[in-house]
TORRO-296355 format. One record per residue (C-alpha): residue in one letter; residue number from 1; x negated, y, z. Coordinates in pm, whole numbers, plus 32768, in hexadecimal, padded with zeros to 4 digits. Example, Ala and Ser with C-alpha at 12.3 -4.5 7.8 and 13.67 -1.06 7.14 Angstrom:
! TORRO-296355
a|1|7B32|7E3E|830C
s|2|7AA9|7F96|82CA
! end
This chain:
! TORRO-296355
m|1|8385|76C3|84BC
y|2|8421|7813|8474
k|3|8588|7803|83E2
i|4|8621|7928|831D
k|5|8731|79D3|83EB
k|6|886C|7A48|835B
v|7|88A5|7BC0|8372
q|8|89CA|7C10|8449
i|9|8AA3|7D41|841A
s|10|8A49|7DB9|8577
d|11|88D0|7D8F|8536
t|12|87DD|7EB1|84F8
n|13|866E|7EDF|84F3
c|14|867E|7EFF|866E
t|15|86F4|7D96|8680
i|16|8596|7D2E|861A
l|17|8502|7DEA|8746
q|18|8604|7D58|8833
n|19|85C1|7BFA|87C1
r|20|8449|7C2F|87F8
v|21|8484|7CA9|8953
q|22|855E|7B7C|899C
r|23|844F|7A89|8916
t|24|8318|7B34|89A0
p|25|836D|7C52|8A86
n|26|8216|7C6B|8B2A
q|27|8142|7C20|89F9
k|28|807A|7D3A|895A
l|29|8141|7DC5|8838
l|30|8094|7EFD|87CF
a|31|7F39|7F98|87E8
y|32|7EE6|80F5|8792
k|33|7DE4|8209|87CC
t|34|7DFC|8321|88BE
e|35|7D86|847E|8863
s|36|7C42|8429|8915
g|37|7C09|8307|881C
s|38|7C39|81F2|8922
w|39|7D2B|80CE|88CC
v|40|7E60|808D|899D
d|41|7F43|7F5D|899D
i|42|80B5|7F47|89D8
t|43|819C|7E28|8A17
a|44|82DC|7DE3|8969
k|45|83AF|7E2E|8A98
t|46|82F5|7F75|8ADF
f|47|830D|7FE8|8982
q|48|8490|7FAC|896C
k|49|84B4|806E|8AAE
y|50|83F1|8191|8A17
v|51|84BC|8186|88DB
i|52|8602|81A1|89A0
s|53|857A|82D3|8A5E
i|54|8527|8379|890F
a|55|8677|8325|8889
k|56|8718|83CB|89BA
g|57|864F|8509|8968
l|58|86C1|8509|8801
l|59|8826|84ED|8874
t|60|87FF|860D|8961
s|61|8760|86D4|883F
g|62|889F|86A9|8788
v|63|885A|8596|869C
k|64|8987|84C2|8637
k|65|89C1|8391|856E
n|66|8950|83B6|83FC
d|67|8887|84F6|844B
k|68|873A|850E|839D
i|69|85FA|851C|845D
g|70|84BE|857E|839E
i|71|836C|84FE|83F2
m|72|8230|8582|8361
s|73|8102|84D5|83EE
k|74|7FE9|83E1|83BA
t|75|8024|827B|8431
s|76|8051|828B|85A6
f|77|80F5|81F4|86DD
a|78|81D7|8338|86F5
w|79|825D|82EC|8594
v|80|82BF|8189|85E6
a|81|8368|81FD|8730
l|82|8429|8309|8672
d|83|84A4|820E|8574
f|84|852B|8120|8673
a|85|85BD|8238|874A
a|86|866B|82C1|8623
w|87|8701|8179|85B9
t|88|876F|813D|871F
i|89|8865|8257|8705
g|90|88BF|8227|8595
a|91|87EA|833E|8514
v|92|8732|832B|83B6
t|93|85B9|836E|83A9
v|94|851E|8419|8275
p|95|83A3|83FD|824D
i|96|82D8|8515|81B5
y|97|816C|84CD|814E
e|98|806B|8596|821A
t|99|7FD5|8601|80CC
s|100|811A|8694|8039
s|101|811F|87ED|7FAA
s|102|8204|88FE|8034
h|103|82E4|88DD|7F05
q|104|830C|8768|7F3C
i|105|8354|879C|80AB
e|106|8462|889A|804F
f|107|8504|87B1|7F56
i|108|850F|867F|8035
c|109|8585|8744|816B
n|110|869C|87E1|80A7
d|111|8706|86B9|7FD4
a|112|8716|85CF|80FD
e|113|87AC|86E1|81DD
i|114|86AF|86A8|82FB
k|115|8720|8726|8445
i|116|85EA|86F6|8527
l|117|8481|86ED|8494
f|118|8365|8650|8544
i|119|8207|86B5|84D9
e|120|80C5|861B|854D
n|121|7FF5|8754|8576
h|122|7FCB|88CA|8534
q|123|7F0F|888A|83F2
m|124|8032|87E5|835C
k|125|811F|88E9|83EB
t|126|807B|89F6|8321
q|127|80FE|8949|81E4
v|128|8261|8945|827A
d|129|824B|8AB3|82EB
l|130|8215|8B20|8180
v|131|837D|8AB3|8134
k|132|8410|8ACC|8289
g|133|8506|8BDD|8228
k|134|8586|8AFC|810A
l|135|85D0|89C7|81E0
k|136|8751|89D1|81F1
t|137|87AC|88C4|82E6
i|138|8682|88AD|83DE
k|139|86E1|8913|8542
i|140|85AB|88A0|85FD
i|141|8436|886C|859C
r|142|8354|87C7|8699
i|143|81E4|8774|8697
l|144|8185|860C|86FA
n|145|8029|863D|877E
e|146|80A9|8757|8859
g|147|818A|8685|892A
a|148|82C5|8673|885B
l|149|831B|8511|88DA
n|150|82CD|8562|8A3D
e|151|83C6|8680|8A1D
l|152|84D4|8592|8993
e|153|8499|84B1|8AB7
t|154|84C9|85C2|8BA7
i|155|8605|8662|8B17
g|156|86A9|8507|8AE8
s|157|866B|847C|8C4B
s|158|87CB|84C2|8CC0
i|159|8871|83EC|8BBE
q|160|88D1|8290|8C33
d|161|886C|8156|8B8D
s|162|89DB|80FE|8B6D
e|163|8A15|8224|8A82
i|164|88F4|81B5|899B
k|165|8989|8054|899E
k|166|8AE5|80D7|8941
i|167|8A4F|8193|8818
q|168|8980|806F|87AA
s|169|8ABE|7F8E|87A9
k|170|8B4E|806C|8690
n|171|8A20|803E|85AF
k|172|8A2F|7F54|8484
s|173|8943|7EA7|8398
t|174|89E5|7F5F|8277
d|175|8970|80B2|830E
i|176|8862|8170|825E
a|177|8717|8149|8321
t|178|8638|8227|8252
i|179|8621|82FD|8112
v|180|84C8|82DE|8085
y|181|846F|83C8|7F62
t|182|83B4|832A|7E4F
s|183|8264|83C2|7E0B
g|184|82C1|8461|7CC6
s|185|81D2|83BD|7BCB
t|186|82D8|83D2|7ABF
g|187|8392|8518|7B12
k|188|8447|85A8|7C30
h|189|845D|8506|7D8B
k|190|8588|8413|7DB1
g|191|8604|83C0|7F0F
v|192|862A|824A|7F30
e|193|873C|81F1|802A
v|194|86EE|80B6|80E2
q|195|87E4|800A|81CE
h|196|878D|7F42|8301
k|197|87FD|7E04|8260
a|198|8704|7E30|8145
f|199|85E3|7E47|8240
l|200|866D|7D1A|8309
a|201|8698|7C45|81D8
i|202|8524|7C62|815A
v|203|849B|7C62|82AF
y|204|853D|7B0A|82F9
s|205|84D8|7A87|81A7
t|206|8364|7AEE|81C7
n|207|834E|7A5C|8325
e|208|83C1|7913|8286
g|209|82D4|7932|8158
l|210|81A2|79AB|8211
p|211|81A1|78E8|8361
e|212|802C|78CC|8367
l|213|8014|7A47|838A
l|214|8152|7AB2|843A
q|215|81AC|798B|8515
a|216|8052|790C|858B
p|217|8006|7943|86F5
d|218|7EDE|7A24|8774
t|219|7ECF|7AE8|862F
a|220|7E9A|7C5E|85F9
i|221|7EC4|7D51|84CE
l|222|7E2A|7EAB|84A1
l|223|7F2C|7F7C|83E5
f|224|7E91|80A6|834C
l|225|7F7B|80E1|821C
p|226|8042|8221|8229
l|227|8193|81EB|82DD
a|228|8228|82D8|81E1
h|229|8208|81B6|80E9
i|230|831F|80B8|810C
f|231|822B|7F9A|80FB
a|232|819B|8003|824D
r|233|82EC|8031|82ED
f|234|835A|7ED5|8279
a|235|8211|7E4A|830A
v|236|8258|7ED3|8462
l|237|83A9|7E1D|846C
a|238|8326|7CE2|83D7
i|239|8204|7CD3|84D2
i|240|82F7|7D1B|85F9
e|241|83D2|7C00|8574
g|242|829C|7B29|8586
v|243|81AE|7B00|86AF
s|244|807D|7BC8|8653
l|245|7FEC|7CF9|86FA
l|246|8026|7E2B|8627
a|247|7F03|7F28|863A
l|248|7F3C|807E|859A
s|249|7E39|815F|850E
g|250|7E6B|8298|8441
d|251|7CFE|82F3|8433
i|252|7C61|8252|82FB
s|253|7B09|82ED|834D
a|254|7AFE|8214|8488
l|255|7B82|80D5|83CA
l|256|7A3E|8003|83EB
n|257|7A23|8050|8561
d|258|7B91|8001|858F
l|259|7B74|7EB3|84D9
r|260|7A52|7E56|85BA
y|261|7B13|7EB3|86F2
i|262|7C68|7E05|86A0
k|263|7BCE|7CDB|85D6
p|264|7D0A|7CA5|850F
n|265|7D67|7B5C|847D
y|266|7DFE|7C0C|8350
i|267|7E33|7D59|82B9
i|268|7F10|7DFB|81B1
g|269|7E63|7EDF|80AA
v|270|7E60|7F60|7F5A
p|271|7D62|7EF5|7E4E
r|272|7C81|8025|7E82
i|273|7C35|7FBC|7FE9
f|274|7BAD|7E66|7F6C
e|275|7AFE|7F02|7E4A
k|276|7A47|7FF9|7F2F
v|277|79DD|7EE3|8024
y|278|7946|7E21|7F06
n|279|78A3|7F45|7E67
a|280|7815|7FBE|7FB0
a|281|777A|7E61|7FF0
s|282|76E9|7E62|7E90
q|283|765E|7FBD|7EAA
k|284|75CD|7F6F|7FFF
a|285|7515|7E46|7F78
g|286|746D|7F1D|7E79
l|287|73A6|7EB3|7D43
g|288|7280|7DF2|7DE2
i|289|727E|7C8B|7E6B
k|290|73AD|7CD8|7F42
g|291|746A|7D51|7E17
k|292|7414|7C17|7D5E
i|293|7484|7B46|7E80
f|294|75CF|7C05|7E94
k|295|760B|7BE8|7D22
d|296|75DA|7A70|7D23
a|297|76AA|7A56|7E5F
a|298|77C7|7B14|7DBB
k|299|77AD|7A30|7C8B
t|300|77A4|78FC|7D69
a|301|78D8|7975|7E2D
i|302|79A2|79AE|7CF2
e|303|793F|7860|7C5B
y|304|798F|77A7|7DA4
s|305|7ADE|7857|7DB9
k|306|7B3F|77FB|7C5A
s|307|7AD3|7690|7C9B
l|308|7BDC|768C|7DAC
d|309|7CE9|76C0|7CB4
e|310|7C87|7578|7C0D
n|311|7C33|74BA|7D50
s|312|7C8C|7547|7EA3
s|313|7BEE|7434|7F66
l|314|7A8C|746F|7FDF
q|315|7A53|72F9|8014
n|316|7A9F|72C5|7EA3
m|317|79E6|73EE|7E25
a|318|7977|738B|7CC2
n|319|7842|7472|7CCE
p|320|7765|742E|7E02
k|321|7663|7526|7D8A
l|322|775B|7641|7D8E
l|323|77DC|75D9|7EEA
a|324|766F|75DD|7F66
k|325|763E|7741|7ED8
k|326|7779|77B2|7F7A
i|327|7706|7732|80D4
l|328|75B2|77D9|80A2
y|329|7650|7931|8048
d|330|774C|7905|815F
n|331|7626|793C|8250
l|332|756E|7A3D|8187
v|333|768D|7B13|8105
f|334|77F6|7ABB|8145
k|335|77D2|7AA1|82C9
q|336|775B|7C09|82CB
i|337|7884|7C7C|81FD
r|338|7977|7BC7|82EC
a|339|78C6|7C5D|8414
v|340|7904|7DC6|8379
l|341|7A77|7D64|8367
g|342|7A81|7CF5|84DB
n|343|7A19|7B7B|84BA
r|344|7B73|7AE7|84D9
m|345|7C1C|7B4F|8395
k|346|7C9B|7A30|82C9
w|347|7D99|7ADB|81E1
a|348|7DE0|7C28|813D
v|349|7F26|7C80|809E
c|350|7EFD|7D66|7F73
g|351|8001|7E39|7EC0
g|352|8049|7F7E|7E1B
a|353|7F85|7F48|7CE2
a|354|7ED8|7E3B|7C1F
l|355|7D9E|7DA6|7CCA
d|356|7C73|7D32|7BE8
p|357|7C7D|7BBA|7BF7
d|358|7B05|7B9C|7C1E
i|359|7B17|7C7C|7D59
a|360|7C21|7B8B|7DE2
h|361|7B4D|7A5B|7D89
f|362|7A21|7AFB|7E2C
f|363|7ACD|7B2F|7F83
r|364|7B69|79D2|7F6F
g|365|7A0B|793B|7F32
a|366|7988|7A0F|804F
g|367|7A93|7981|813F
i|368|7BAB|7A88|8135
e|369|7CD1|7A1D|805A
v|370|7D77|7B4D|7FB3
l|371|7EE4|7B13|7F7F
e|372|7F65|7BED|7E6D
g|373|80D7|7C50|7E70
y|374|81D3|7D39|7DCD
g|375|82DB|7E25|7E4E
l|376|8389|7F74|7E16
t|377|8425|8073|7EF4
e|378|8571|8019|7E4B
i|379|8554|7EB3|7EC5
t|380|84E1|7F09|8023
a|381|8372|7EB8|7FD5
p|382|8318|7D4C|7F8C
a|383|83E0|7C60|7EA9
m|384|82C5|7B5F|7E78
c|385|8174|7B04|7EE0
n|386|8067|79F6|7EC5
r|387|8055|7906|7FEC
p|388|7F33|7881|80B0
g|389|7ED1|7737|8005
n|390|7FB8|7783|7EE4
n|391|7F0A|78B5|7E4D
k|392|7EE7|78DD|7CDF
i|393|7DFE|7A0A|7CB5
g|394|7E5D|7AE9|7B9B
t|395|7FC6|7AD1|7BE9
i|396|80B5|7B81|7CE7
g|397|8126|7A27|7D67
l|398|827A|798C|7DA0
p|399|83BA|7A38|7E01
f|400|8420|7A2B|7F75
s|401|8558|7970|7FD7
g|402|8695|7A1D|7F61
v|403|85D8|7ADC|7E48
e|404|863F|7A8F|7CE9
t|405|8567|7AFB|7BB9
k|406|8593|7B06|7A42
i|407|84C1|7B80|7921
a|408|8591|7C50|7831
q|409|8578|7C27|76BA
d|410|8488|7D4D|769B
g|411|83B4|7CB6|77B4
e|412|8432|7D98|78D3
l|413|843C|7CF7|7A2C
i|414|8594|7D12|7ACD
i|415|85E3|7CAC|7C30
k|416|871A|7C57|7CFC
t|417|86EC|7C50|7E76
p|418|87AC|7C9C|7FBB
s|419|869D|7D98|8003
v|420|86FA|7E73|7ED9
f|421|8735|7FE3|7F29
l|422|8894|8088|7F3D
g|423|8845|8193|7E48
y|424|8787|82D6|7E0B
h|425|87F4|83E7|7EFA
n|426|88D6|84E8|7E3E
d|427|8873|8446|7CF6
p|428|8971|8350|7C6E
e|429|8901|8383|7B06
n|430|879A|82FE|7B47
t|431|8827|81EE|7C24
k|432|88F3|8164|7B04
k|433|87BB|8162|7A1D
v|434|86FF|8068|7AFB
l|435|880D|7FA7|7BBE
k|436|88FB|7EE0|7ADE
n|437|89E3|7DD6|7B59
g|438|8905|7DA3|7C8B
w|439|87C4|7D82|7BCA
l|440|86A8|7E7E|7BE6
w|441|85F7|7ECF|7AAD
t|442|8499|7F10|7B27
g|443|83F5|7FAE|79FE
d|444|82D9|7EAE|7A17
l|445|827D|7DC4|7908
a|446|8239|7C54|796B
e|447|822B|7AE7|7913
q|448|8279|79B4|79DD
d|449|81C4|786D|79C5
s|450|8259|770D|79DE
a|451|821A|76FF|7B56
g|452|82D6|7842|7B9A
f|453|81AB|7922|7BD3
i|454|81D5|7A7D|7B44
k|455|80C2|7B40|7A9C
l|456|80E2|7CBF|7A69
i|457|8085|7D42|7910
g|458|80A5|7EBC|794E
r|459|81A5|7FCA|7975
k|460|8297|7FDE|7854
k|461|8279|8162|7842
d|462|80FA|8144|7841
i|463|80DE|806E|7704
i|464|7FFA|8117|7606
v|465|805A|811C|749A
t|466|7F1F|817F|73C8
a|467|7F3A|823B|7284
g|468|7F0C|80ED|71D7
g|469|803F|8058|727C
k|470|7F84|7F7B|7374
n|471|8033|7F4F|74C9
v|472|7F32|7F59|75EA
s|473|7F79|7F17|7755
p|474|7E72|7FED|7808
t|475|7E8F|7F42|7960
a|476|7DA3|7E17|7927
l|477|7C93|7EFD|788A
e|478|7CAB|7FF3|79A1
q|479|7C8E|7EE7|7AA2
i|480|7B40|7E62|7A14
i|481|7A9C|7FB8|79DE
q|482|7B0D|8026|7B38
s|483|7A63|7EFF|7BD0
s|484|790C|7F9E|7B77
d|485|7852|8001|7CAD
l|486|783F|8166|7C52
v|487|79A4|8199|7BC3
s|488|7AB7|822E|7C9F
h|489|7BDA|8240|7B98
c|490|7C05|81EE|7A3B
l|491|7D1E|8258|7951
v|492|7D36|81BC|77F9
i|493|7DCE|8297|76F0
g|494|7E0F|828A|757E
d|495|7F8A|82B6|7547
k|496|7FC0|8333|73E4
k|497|7E4C|8349|73C3
p|498|7D57|829C|72C9
f|499|7CC0|81C3|73DC
v|500|7CBE|816E|754F
a|501|7BEA|8231|7638
a|502|7BBA|8270|77AF
l|503|7BA2|8386|78AB
i|504|7AC2|8321|79D5
t|505|7A80|83AF|7B28
l|506|795D|835F|7C0E
d|507|794D|82DE|7D63
m|508|784D|83E2|7DE0
d|509|77FF|8314|7F27
a|510|779F|81F2|7E53
v|511|76E2|82C8|7D5A
n|512|7604|8358|7E65
i|513|75B6|8207|7EFA
w|514|7550|819D|7DA8
a|515|7486|82DD|7D7D
e|516|73CF|82A0|7EC7
k|517|737E|8139|7E5D
n|518|72F1|81C0|7D14
k|519|7220|82D3|7DC8
i|520|72FA|83E3|7D2A
k|521|7357|8511|7DEB
k|522|74BF|8540|7E61
l|523|7597|8587|7D31
r|524|76AE|867F|7D0D
s|525|77E5|8607|7C5C
k|526|77A3|86F0|7B42
d|527|7645|8657|7B0E
a|528|76BA|84EB|7B46
a|529|77B9|8510|7A2F
k|530|76A7|8561|7937
n|531|75A9|8469|79BE
k|532|7548|836A|78A5
a|533|74EE|824A|798E
i|534|7650|8268|7A36
a|535|76E9|826F|78DF
a|536|762E|8138|7889
i|537|76B0|8083|79B9
i|538|7810|80EA|796B
q|539|77DB|8077|77FB
r|540|7796|7F1A|7875
s|541|78E7|7F0E|7925
v|542|798C|7F9A|77EC
d|543|78E3|7E89|7724
e|544|795B|7D89|7817
a|545|7AC7|7E08|77FA
n|546|7AB0|7E12|7686
e|547|7A58|7CA2|7676
t|548|7BB5|7C51|7700
v|549|7C6F|7CF8|75DB
s|550|7C74|7D22|7469
r|551|7BA3|7E27|73B8
a|552|7CD7|7EFF|737E
e|553|7D1D|7EF7|74F2
s|554|7BBD|7F3D|7565
v|555|7B3F|8074|7605
r|556|7A69|8127|7502
k|557|7A12|825C|75C6
f|558|7A0D|82D9|772D
a|559|79E6|8424|77DC
v|560|7958|8437|793C
l|561|7A0A|854E|79F1
q|562|7964|8645|7AE1
d|563|7A7C|8637|7BE1
e|564|7B57|8531|7C87
f|565|7CBF|84D4|7C58
t|566|7D60|8541|7DA3
v|567|7EB3|8599|7E42
e|568|7E4F|8701|7E5B
n|569|7E06|8727|7CE8
k|570|7F53|866E|7C9C
c|571|7EA4|854F|7BEA
l|572|7F04|8450|7CF6
t|573|8047|841F|7DAD
a|574|8043|8419|7F2A
s|575|803A|8295|7F17
q|576|7F0B|82B5|7E33
k|577|7FAB|825C|7CEA
i|578|7F2C|830A|7BB1
i|579|8012|840F|7B21
r|580|7FBA|83C7|79BB
q|581|805F|84FB|791C
n|582|7FC9|85FB|7A0C
i|583|7E6C|8569|79C2
l|584|7EA5|857F|784A
n|585|7F12|86E8|786A
k|586|7DF7|873F|795A
y|587|7CE8|86B1|7876
k|588|7D86|8701|7724
i|589|7C53|87CF|76B4
i|590|7B66|86B3|7708
i|591|7C4B|85BB|765E
d|592|7C72|8687|7522
s|593|7B19|871E|74F7
n|594|7A2D|860B|758F
i|595|7AE4|84C6|754E
y|596|7BC6|84FF|7416
k|597|7B02|861C|7377
k|598|7B3D|860E|71F8
! end
């Protein structure tokens, strides 16, 4: 049984790797793809040796304690190696999303005072080159897929291990490990300073709270979330503290092939991943007999999952007919879904946004338990999560050990945890706004039941107040509408307006699968947005959402947009969060003339 460790002053994130090497030196620790597309495994002992060689190269390049190293890349083995190498010599890593604009790159590099910048490839470098003359502190820029790490190994080869150990002995748990710039959904980017002790505290707590995932032998995880996001960086450390094989993939287009190859026991994802898997399965089934089978299978999975909340024992199942249908569809439908995901997957941890409860029930009924959790960059990713066998779907679960929660008088969730951030870099004013007497004011509205499970209501800043004075939380409505097979994103609007409405974008891959099944030629997004049959399908999801609220809160009208919400058009952050104000500004004419036309 895993016991939470006490963070010592001499501990850093490298302590986690050192402990793994001591426990299982010759066990496979990491798996990653080469440029040719083949998978390579590396043991804990070999990885640590490689990290030290990279650390020597950084030292030779002039990197000193507390210097900032920028990394702009997709999820990769090189990123994980650089993180640990930088931490080895007391440097601070600063992630930059590979989708960042040149303006964002300029701000982050200058605000953090980055000294060396590592970029994945020449395509990303073009964005850096646009502002290269404005980068005030960068001395070196290196491209990872052109041998940057090999170069570090070579130039650092003359440094003795004893010198590295001497430097490591001076590192402390109170040192800053990383500065992570928030994605800017509410304004300018803020650099969140995270100490080693914050990472360590939550890594130890999650290993105690989720032993079925992190401490079970012969397990593997495929990590495809961007390492620029703190959730993925935390996950790397939590997995290394455990016993799983960590497989890294930055190529989402190859995700299904990678899942089949790695055969993970669990994954970490955002709601859109699970919605897409469900929608793809639904669209593939079509409208004929296969479509009817899938529809009934989905209904059965959801009913079966909900019945587990009342009676988790199969032997005491109160509804034998439901159990029989579940077993039937397990062979006809669910087994195929599990095969697509690698055949060994038992759990999926979901965070980043609210997940439609029916999607979670569907997957649990199909044999994969989705464990929804909650976290923020300011608390070093997770603070709470549902647990295997103690999973209340529709909630974000129970706090991990050491995490305290309160619901403020106005409904805001506030959190006190050893993993709280140090402060915003160069921004004490905004730090004081959210960090008060050790409590982080999250900006999220929540409620807590008698068993301690927490349910999110929505973002405090997103609450809509209609012209009639009705307060509406858009999150639940958006969830249900977005679960439609054909919908990519939904933004519920109506602040200071006479009624609630919605802006909807289409998932064109799903639309064209639907079109093919209906013997309709391939649709352009412009035509799909005007298609009456598509509008009718969306209307059914809107009606379903409206059934959960009062008439004053219901969506009266919606507009199907011709384009998508993307990072490039500034409607989404790099972590795929909706930037509400940007969307309202971009589609102001449609909102004013089509929806609220007088």
